[in-house]
Residue, then its C-alpha position, 0 to 999 in steps of 0.5 A: m525475483t520473477a512473476a512465478d516467485v510471487v504469491k498472489l495477493r488482493i491489493l488496493v491501489v489508491d492514486d489520484e492520477a488515473s494513469v499512475g494508478n492504472a500503471v500500478k494496477l497493470l504491473l501488479k496484475f501482470d504478477g497475477h494479483e487481484v487489484e482494485a484501484t481508486q482515485s481518492g482516500k475517501e473512495a479507498l476507505a469506502l472499499f476498505a474492510p479489515g481482511r479484504f485486502d492483503l496490501v494497500f499501495t497509496d500515493y502520498a500527494m492526493p487532494g482531500m486526504k494525503g496518503d499518510q492520512l489514509a494510512a493512519a485511517i486504515k491502521i485504526c481499523a486494521p493495525d496490522q494492515p501493510v501499507v506501501m506509499i508510492t511517491g515522488h517525495a520519497g527523499i523528503l518525507p519524514p517517516s510515518p508510523n503508519v506506512d510500512f514501506v516507501v517506493g519512490k517515483p519513477f518505479r518499475l515492477a521490480h520496485l513493487r515486488e521488492a515492497i511486497a517482499k519487504v512488508l509481507p516477507e512470508r509471501g515474498r520469496g528471496v528478499e530479506t525483510a525490512s524493519h517495520f514502523p509499529p502501527s498506531p494504536p486503534s481508537p475505540e470508535a474506529c471502524a464503527r460503521 
């Protein structure tokens, strides 16, 4: 898959390490995506609104709110929101029903493209789809801002 094969998306990147978050942002912008980056789950939730982003990439090991906790909070507000976790713990993390795909560190642009194709098969061309974990049901008080 090449940059020409990728449909342009609005993506939120969350990583407490600025260098990693910026690397993800630059790689995704290389493919023409519109990318916003933040360094914490709390900041990400302040930016997030259902329908604002096509996809969320989050780190796992962040202080305050881990990536799976962020994914759970996002899925309460937007159960169908695709969330991809980028982590150095890929081989040891248990599956999360709120994370649609996991990318291990270190990663390359091809890994990010594969993740996009797996969680948004209608937008990624030429890559087979993967099975998804079902989203958590939303709570009644979710997204009450």
